[in-house]
C-alpha positions as CSV (number, residue, x, y, z in Angstrom):
1,X,16.5,-13.5,-16.2
2,X,17.7,-10.4,-18.0
3,X,15.5,-7.4,-17.3
4,X,15.0,-5.2,-20.4
5,X,12.3,-2.8,-19.1
6,X,12.5,0.2,-16.9
7,X,10.4,1.8,-14.2
8,X,10.2,5.5,-14.0
9,X,11.1,6.8,-10.5
10,X,13.9,7.7,-8.2
11,X,14.6,5.7,-5.0
12,X,17.8,5.7,-3.0
13,X,19.7,2.4,-3.3
14,X,20.4,2.3,0.4
15,X,16.8,2.8,1.4
16,X,15.7,-0.1,-0.6
17,X,18.3,-2.4,0.9
18,X,17.4,-1.2,4.4
19,X,13.6,-1.9,4.1
20,X,12.5,-4.3,6.7
21,X,10.3,-7.4,6.1
22,X,7.4,-5.7,7.8
23,X,6.9,-3.6,4.7
24,X,6.3,-6.7,2.6
25,X,3.2,-8.5,3.6
26,X,1.2,-11.3,2.0
27,X,-2.6,-11.3,2.3
28,X,-4.6,-14.5,2.2
29,X,-8.2,-15.0,1.3
30,X,-10.6,-16.1,4.0
31,X,-11.9,-19.3,2.4
32,X,-14.8,-19.7,4.9
33,X,-16.5,-16.7,3.3
34,X,-17.5,-17.3,-0.3
35,X,-19.2,-14.0,-1.1
36,X,-17.2,-11.9,-3.6
37,X,-17.9,-8.4,-2.4
38,X,-17.2,-7.7,1.2
39,X,-18.3,-4.4,2.7
40,X,-17.3,-4.2,6.4
41,X,-15.5,-6.1,9.2
42,X,-15.9,-5.4,12.9
43,X,-14.7,-6.8,16.2
44,X,-16.4,-7.1,19.5
45,X,-15.1,-4.8,22.2
46,X,-15.8,-7.2,25.1
47,X,-15.2,-10.6,23.6
48,X,-11.9,-10.6,21.6
49,X,-12.8,-13.8,19.8
50,X,-15.9,-12.4,18.1
51,X,-15.4,-11.2,14.5
52,X,-18.3,-9.9,12.3
53,X,-18.1,-9.7,8.5
54,X,-20.7,-8.1,6.3
55,X,-20.8,-8.9,2.6
56,X,-23.0,-7.0,0.3
57,X,-26.0,-9.1,1.3
58,X,-25.0,-11.3,4.3
59,X,-23.7,-11.2,7.9
60,X,-21.1,-13.6,9.1
61,X,-19.8,-14.3,12.6
62,X,-16.7,-16.0,14.0
63,X,-16.4,-17.1,17.6
64,X,-12.7,-18.2,17.3
65,X,-10.9,-15.0,16.2
66,X,-11.6,-15.5,12.5
67,X,-10.6,-19.2,12.1
68,X,-14.1,-20.2,11.1
69,X,-17.2,-18.2,10.1
70,X,-20.9,-18.9,10.1
71,X,-23.5,-17.1,8.1
72,X,-26.0,-15.5,10.5
73,X,-28.3,-13.4,8.3
74,X,-29.2,-12.7,4.7
75,X,-30.5,-9.4,3.4
76,X,-32.6,-10.0,0.3
77,X,-32.9,-7.2,-2.2
78,X,-30.9,-4.9,0.1
79,X,-27.2,-4.0,-0.2
80,X,-25.3,-3.7,3.1
81,X,-23.6,-0.3,3.6
82,X,-22.1,-0.4,7.1
83,X,-22.0,-2.2,10.4
84,X,-21.5,-0.9,14.0
85,X,-20.8,-2.9,17.2
86,X,-21.7,-1.6,20.6
87,X,-18.9,-1.3,23.1
88,X,-21.2,-2.1,25.9
89,X,-22.9,-5.2,24.5
90,X,-20.7,-7.7,22.6
91,X,-23.7,-9.4,21.1
92,X,-25.3,-6.3,19.6
93,X,-24.4,-5.6,16.0
94,X,-26.1,-2.9,13.9
95,X,-26.2,-3.4,10.2
96,X,-27.2,-0.7,7.8
97,X,-28.5,-1.5,4.3
98,X,-29.6,1.0,1.7
99,X,-33.1,1.2,3.1
100,X,-33.0,-0.1,6.7
101,X,-31.0,-0.6,9.9
102,X,-31.1,-4.0,11.6
103,X,-30.0,-5.2,15.0
104,X,-28.4,-8.6,15.3
105,X,-28.5,-10.0,18.8
106,X,-28.9,-13.8,18.2
107,X,-31.7,-12.8,15.9
108,X,-32.3,-10.1,13.3
109,X,-34.7,-7.2,14.0
110,X,-35.4,-4.1,11.9
111,X,-34.9,-1.0,14.1
112,X,-34.9,1.8,11.5
113,X,-36.5,2.4,8.0
114,X,-35.6,5.1,5.5
115,X,-38.2,7.0,3.5
116,X,-38.8,6.2,-0.1
117,X,-36.4,8.7,-1.5
118,X,-33.7,8.1,1.1
119,X,-30.5,6.0,1.1
120,X,-28.7,4.9,4.2
121,X,-24.9,5.2,4.1
122,X,-23.6,4.7,7.7
123,X,-24.3,3.6,11.2
124,X,-22.5,4.2,14.5
125,X,-23.0,2.9,18.1
126,X,-21.3,5.2,20.6
127,X,-21.8,5.6,24.4
128,X,-25.3,4.2,24.6
129,X,-26.6,6.1,21.4
130,X,-27.1,4.9,17.9
131,X,-26.5,7.2,14.9
132,X,-27.7,6.6,11.3
133,X,-26.3,8.7,8.4
134,X,-28.4,8.9,5.2
135,X,-28.9,11.0,2.1
136,X,-31.3,13.2,4.1
137,X,-29.3,13.8,7.2
138,X,-28.4,12.3,10.6
139,X,-30.6,10.4,13.0
140,X,-30.1,9.5,16.6
141,X,-31.7,7.2,19.1
142,X,-30.9,5.9,22.6
143,X,-30.0,2.2,22.9
144,X,-33.6,1.3,23.6
145,X,-34.3,2.3,19.9
146,X,-37.8,3.4,20.8
147,X,-37.7,6.8,19.1
148,X,-35.4,8.4,16.4
149,X,-34.7,12.1,16.3
150,X,-33.2,13.9,13.3
151,X,-30.2,15.9,14.3
152,X,-30.4,19.6,13.5
153,X,-28.0,21.2,11.0
154,X,-27.9,17.9,9.0
155,X,-31.1,18.5,7.1
156,X,-30.9,17.4,3.4
157,X,-27.1,16.6,3.4
158,X,-25.5,13.3,2.8
159,X,-23.9,11.7,5.8
160,X,-21.3,9.2,4.4
161,X,-19.3,8.2,7.4
162,X,-19.5,8.2,11.2
163,X,-16.9,7.5,13.9
164,X,-17.4,7.5,17.6
165,X,-15.1,7.9,20.7
166,X,-15.4,8.9,24.3
167,X,-15.2,12.6,23.3
168,X,-18.0,12.4,20.8
169,X,-19.0,11.5,17.2
170,X,-17.5,12.7,13.9
171,X,-19.6,12.8,10.7
172,X,-18.2,13.1,7.2
173,X,-20.9,14.6,5.0
174,X,-21.4,16.2,1.6
175,X,-21.2,19.6,3.3
176,X,-18.0,19.0,5.3
177,X,-17.1,17.4,8.6
178,X,-19.1,17.9,11.8
179,X,-18.2,17.1,15.4
180,X,-20.9,16.1,17.9
181,X,-19.2,16.5,21.4
182,X,-20.2,14.2,24.2
183,X,-21.5,17.2,26.2
184,X,-23.9,18.1,23.4
185,X,-24.3,20.3,20.4
186,X,-22.9,20.2,16.8
187,X,-19.9,22.0,15.4
188,X,-18.9,22.2,11.8
189,X,-15.1,21.7,11.7
190,X,-14.3,21.2,8.0
191,X,-15.7,23.0,5.1
192,X,-16.1,21.8,1.5
193,X,-16.4,24.0,-1.5
194,X,-19.7,23.3,-3.2
195,X,-19.2,25.2,-6.4
196,X,-16.2,23.1,-7.6
197,X,-16.4,21.3,-10.9
198,X,-17.1,17.6,-10.5
199,X,-13.6,16.4,-11.4
200,X,-12.0,18.8,-8.9
201,X,-14.5,18.5,-6.1
202,X,-13.3,17.1,-2.8
203,X,-15.7,14.6,-1.2
204,X,-15.4,13.7,2.5
205,X,-15.7,9.9,2.4
206,X,-14.4,8.6,5.7
207,X,-13.5,10.0,9.1
208,X,-11.8,8.7,12.2
209,X,-10.2,9.5,15.5
210,X,-6.5,8.7,16.0
211,X,-6.0,5.7,18.3
212,X,-3.3,7.3,20.3
213,X,-4.4,11.0,20.4
214,X,-8.1,11.8,20.6
215,X,-7.4,15.4,19.5
216,X,-6.0,14.1,16.2
217,X,-8.7,13.6,13.6
218,X,-8.2,11.9,10.2
219,X,-10.3,12.6,7.1
220,X,-10.2,10.5,4.0
221,X,-11.5,12.2,0.9
222,X,-11.7,11.7,-2.9
223,X,-8.5,13.7,-3.2
224,X,-6.2,12.4,-0.4
225,X,-6.0,12.6,3.4
226,X,-6.5,15.6,5.7
227,X,-5.7,15.8,9.4
228,X,-6.3,18.1,12.4
229,X,-4.2,18.0,15.5
230,X,-6.5,20.3,17.5
231,X,-9.8,18.6,17.4
232,X,-10.8,20.1,14.1
233,X,-9.7,23.6,14.7
234,X,-7.3,23.7,11.8
235,X,-6.8,21.2,9.0
236,X,-3.8,20.3,6.8
237,X,-3.5,17.9,3.9
238,X,-1.2,15.0,4.4
239,X,1.3,15.5,1.5
240,X,3.0,12.2,0.9
241,X,4.1,10.9,-2.5
242,X,1.7,8.2,-3.8
243,X,-1.4,9.2,-1.9
244,X,-1.9,12.9,-2.7
245,X,-4.9,12.4,-4.9
246,X,-5.9,9.0,-3.6
247,X,-9.6,8.3,-3.2
248,X,-9.6,7.0,0.4
249,X,-12.5,4.8,1.5
250,X,-11.2,3.8,5.0
251,X,-8.4,4.7,7.4
252,X,-7.1,2.0,9.8
253,X,-4.5,2.0,12.6
254,X,-2.8,-0.5,14.9
255,X,-1.5,0.4,18.3
256,X,1.8,-1.3,17.4
257,X,2.6,1.3,14.8
258,X,1.4,4.7,16.2
259,X,3.2,6.7,13.5
260,X,1.5,5.0,10.6
261,X,-2.0,4.9,9.1
262,X,-3.3,2.4,6.6
263,X,-5.5,3.5,3.7
264,X,-8.1,1.5,1.8
265,X,-8.7,2.8,-1.7
266,X,-9.8,1.9,-5.2
267,X,-6.1,1.9,-6.1
268,X,-5.0,-0.5,-3.5
269,X,-4.0,-0.7,0.2
270,X,-1.3,1.7,1.4
271,X,0.8,2.0,4.5
272,X,1.7,5.7,5.3
273,X,4.3,6.7,7.9
274,X,3.0,10.2,8.6
275,X,6.1,11.2,10.6
276,X,8.6,10.2,7.9
277,X,6.2,11.2,5.1
278,X,6.6,8.0,3.1
279,X,4.0,5.6,1.7
280,X,4.0,2.1,0.3
281,X,1.4,0.0,-1.6
282,X,0.9,-3.4,0.1
283,X,-0.5,-5.7,-2.5
284,X,1.0,-9.2,-2.2
285,X,-1.7,-11.8,-2.4
286,X,-4.6,-9.5,-3.2
287,X,-6.7,-10.2,-6.3
288,X,-8.3,-6.8,-6.3
289,X,-7.0,-3.3,-5.9
290,X,-10.5,-2.0,-5.0
291,X,-10.3,-2.1,-1.1
292,X,-13.6,-1.1,0.5
293,X,-12.6,-1.4,4.1
294,X,-9.6,-2.1,6.4
295,X,-9.5,-2.7,10.1
296,X,-7.1,-4.1,12.7
297,X,-7.9,-6.2,15.7
298,X,-6.4,-5.3,19.1
299,X,-3.8,-8.0,18.5
300,X,-2.7,-6.5,15.2
301,X,-4.4,-8.8,12.8
302,X,-5.8,-7.0,9.8
303,X,-8.8,-7.7,7.6
304,X,-9.4,-6.2,4.1
305,X,-12.8,-6.0,2.6
306,X,-12.5,-6.0,-1.2
307,X,-14.6,-6.4,-4.3
308,X,-13.2,-9.9,-4.6
309,X,-13.6,-11.3,-1.2
310,X,-12.2,-11.0,2.3
311,X,-8.4,-11.0,2.9
312,X,-6.5,-11.2,6.2
313,X,-3.0,-11.0,7.5
314,X,-1.5,-11.4,10.9
315,X,1.9,-10.3,9.7
316,X,1.5,-7.0,11.7
317,X,0.9,-8.8,14.9
318,X,3.4,-8.3,17.6
319,X,4.1,-12.0,17.8
320,X,5.5,-12.0,14.3
321,X,8.0,-9.3,14.9
322,X,10.2,-11.5,17.1
323,X,11.5,-15.0,17.3
324,X,10.6,-17.0,14.2
325,X,12.0,-14.7,11.6
326,X,15.6,-15.5,12.6
327,X,14.9,-19.2,12.3
328,X,13.4,-18.8,8.8
329,X,16.4,-16.9,7.6
330,X,19.0,-19.3,9.2
331,X,19.5,-21.4,6.1
332,X,18.8,-18.5,3.6
333,X,21.4,-16.3,1.9
334,X,21.4,-12.7,3.2
335,X,19.2,-10.5,1.1
336,X,22.1,-8.1,0.6
337,X,24.1,-10.9,-1.0
338,X,21.2,-11.8,-3.3
339,X,20.8,-8.2,-4.4
340,X,24.6,-7.9,-5.1
341,X,24.5,-11.1,-7.1
342,X,21.5,-10.0,-9.1
343,X,22.9,-6.6,-9.9
344,X,26.2,-8.1,-11.1
345,X,24.4,-10.8,-13.1
346,X,22.2,-8.2,-14.8
347,X,25.1,-5.8,-15.3
348,X,23.4,-3.1,-13.3
349,X,25.8,-2.8,-10.4
350,X,26.8,0.7,-9.4
351,X,30.5,-0.3,-9.7
352,X,30.2,-0.5,-13.5
353,X,29.4,3.2,-13.8
354,X,32.0,4.1,-11.2
355,X,34.6,2.3,-13.3
356,X,33.5,4.1,-16.5
357,X,33.8,7.5,-14.7
358,X,37.3,6.6,-13.5
359,X,38.4,5.5,-17.0
360,X,37.0,8.7,-18.4
361,X,39.3,10.8,-16.3
362,X,42.3,9.4,-18.1
363,X,40.9,9.6,-21.6
364,X,41.8,13.3,-22.0
365,X,45.5,12.5,-21.7
366,X,45.5,10.1,-24.7
367,X,45.6,11.7,-28.2
368,X,43.4,10.9,-31.1
369,X,45.5,8.6,-33.3
370,X,45.0,8.3,-37.0
371,X,47.0,6.4,-39.7
372,X,46.8,6.6,-43.5
373,X,48.5,5.1,-46.6
374,X,48.4,7.3,-49.7
375,X,50.4,9.2,-52.3
376,X,52.0,12.5,-51.5
377,X,50.9,15.4,-53.8
378,X,52.9,18.7,-53.8
379,X,52.7,21.9,-55.8
380,X,55.9,23.4,-57.4
381,X,55.2,27.1,-58.0
382,X,58.4,27.5,-60.0
383,X,57.2,25.3,-62.8
384,X,53.5,25.7,-61.9
385,X,52.7,22.1,-61.7
386,X,51.7,19.4,-59.2
387,X,54.1,16.5,-58.4
388,X,52.9,13.1,-57.3
389,X,55.1,11.0,-55.1
390,X,55.0,7.3,-54.3
391,X,52.6,5.7,-51.8
392,X,53.7,6.0,-48.2
393,X,52.4,5.7,-44.7
394,X,51.3,8.7,-42.5
395,X,50.6,8.9,-38.8
396,X,49.0,11.9,-37.0
397,X,48.3,12.6,-33.3
398,X,45.9,15.3,-31.9
399,X,44.8,16.4,-28.4
400,X,41.7,18.3,-27.4
401,X,42.8,20.3,-24.4
402,X,39.2,21.1,-23.5
403,X,38.7,17.4,-22.6
404,X,40.8,18.1,-19.5
405,X,38.0,20.3,-18.2
406,X,34.9,18.6,-19.7
407,X,34.8,15.4,-21.6
408,X,31.8,15.2,-24.0
409,X,31.6,11.5,-23.3
410,X,30.5,12.4,-19.8
411,X,27.0,13.0,-21.2
412,X,26.9,9.5,-22.5
413,X,27.9,8.1,-19.2
414,X,25.4,10.2,-17.3
415,X,22.6,9.0,-19.7
416,X,23.6,5.4,-19.2
417,X,23.9,6.0,-15.4
418,X,20.2,7.1,-15.3
419,X,19.1,4.1,-17.3
420,X,21.1,1.8,-15.0
421,X,19.5,3.4,-12.0
422,X,16.0,2.8,-13.3
423,X,17.0,-0.8,-14.1
424,X,18.5,-1.3,-10.6
425,X,15.3,0.1,-9.0
426,X,13.3,-2.5,-10.9
427,X,15.5,-5.4,-9.9
428,X,15.7,-4.3,-6.3
429,X,11.9,-3.9,-6.0
430,X,11.3,-7.4,-7.4
431,X,14.1,-9.1,-5.4
432,X,13.0,-7.7,-2.1
433,X,9.3,-8.4,-2.7
434,X,9.9,-12.0,-3.8
435,X,12.5,-12.7,-1.1
436,X,10.1,-11.7,1.7
437,X,7.1,-13.4,0.2
438,X,9.2,-16.6,0.0
439,X,10.0,-16.3,3.8
440,X,6.3,-15.8,4.6
441,X,5.4,-18.8,2.5
442,X,8.0,-20.9,4.3
443,X,6.6,-20.0,7.6
444,X,3.1,-21.1,6.6
445,X,4.3,-24.4,5.2
446,X,6.4,-25.2,8.3
447,X,4.0,-23.9,11.0
448,X,0.5,-24.7,9.8
449,X,-1.2,-28.1,9.2
450,X,-2.5,-27.6,5.6
451,X,-4.7,-29.9,3.5
452,X,-2.7,-31.9,1.0
453,X,-4.0,-29.9,-2.0
454,X,-3.4,-26.5,-0.3
455,X,0.1,-27.7,0.8
456,X,0.9,-28.7,-2.8
457,X,-0.2,-25.3,-4.1
458,X,2.0,-23.5,-1.6
459,X,5.0,-25.7,-2.2
460,X,4.6,-25.0,-6.0
461,X,4.4,-21.3,-5.3
462,X,7.6,-21.6,-3.1
463,X,9.4,-23.3,-6.0
464,X,8.2,-20.6,-8.4
465,X,9.6,-17.8,-6.1
466,X,12.9,-19.7,-5.8
467,X,13.1,-19.9,-9.6
468,X,12.5,-16.2,-9.8
469,X,15.4,-15.5,-7.5
470,X,17.6,-18.0,-9.4
471,X,16.7,-16.2,-12.6
472,X,17.8,-12.9,-11.3
473,X,21.0,-14.2,-9.8
474,X,22.0,-16.8,-12.5
475,X,21.3,-19.7,-10.1
476,X,23.4,-18.2,-7.3
477,X,20.5,-18.3,-4.8
478,X,20.0,-22.0,-5.0
479,X,23.7,-22.7,-5.0
480,X,24.2,-20.8,-1.8
481,X,21.3,-22.8,-0.1
482,X,22.9,-26.0,-1.4
483,X,26.3,-25.1,-0.1
484,X,24.8,-24.2,3.3
485,X,23.1,-27.6,3.6
486,X,26.3,-29.4,2.5
487,X,28.3,-27.6,5.3
488,X,25.6,-28.8,7.7
């Protein structure tokens, strides 16, 4: 497979080779849920096997850690906006729709209704209190749900997102971010400019507490991510290439990667290492870039709610970081060998440019050589006439001493070097992605009991990925596997 197109970008060759398989995940659709648009996913705090999924008009429940799901409720003529699960009652799930809030506890009961001109955006259950965010402010009730009070300072502002912790509740609103401490009161901790033009205006869309540091707050906006390390006292923008202007809809974390956050957006799903200031788009297996929600279980399993269904992946689970990977790679060529073969086959190996530069050093020592065959014409001033001699051969040699300092052909080599670098980036990106997707697929085929039709589909996909690697390496990938098995 000869690659004749280029990607614009600069990535260090060594960094790409050194990327671990954890960066290349494959997401799989949850076939138990047929609804196309999934809004939220939540986990029980007390029963680790309970998983709740809300589509735009239904609530699903799993009692076996997401292996199977049952539809528990349907919301006719109402679109679900959010769900919240009580830490103190594993059976209590609060579901907000555009006009109402419901409590699911083995049956569905309406516990809050919005006014005619009001839209509900969010719901939060925290330390025995229930919060509802709407287009007309913030409401609060005790867990008995007998009476609802409107929280002061939130009158006539949109409350888009709520997050709770032991220290209090965060609210992302159209007017900024507010903190409601556990001891009482309301503090505005992040201001938004209201007079900005629509295309430049920053909208606070989602807010969260850091899982490791309760003084660290995360804010996802329509123009990237902001963070505060001092409980909202000061804020900074997270400046990382690839996410600076991202419209962030959800921020997720796992305790197994405390230096990383995961972002759901309408441009895809991103992993961001905020210590190293690098980001990566994780997209394998997803049929939609519009990610509405992302959440990790305590065990590291992730669910993505998208416009085209629910996707999951347990690749980030601690169990998958040890053990089985070595067995999967035991009869596979090393990825460095595959990359080297692919670069040489596609004539994009760095050694080619290195060789050209070396040859260019010696070019200045060689003269320009020209040869001609012509008559010799001379002028005799004594007789004032030209004389023409016979045809003869002529040879001339010339040197440009300036080439010893700077050879003009260096510009041509530099241009070709940049093009080769872009080509190499493209090849490396595809090789690494396909290689790790193939490993992941092998694990599923070997470890899981699949229906015959699904097994055939995955084996066909495995064959396709093998063909891609063979195309890049001129068949070297399959030959190395064959040689390994013959040695065995």
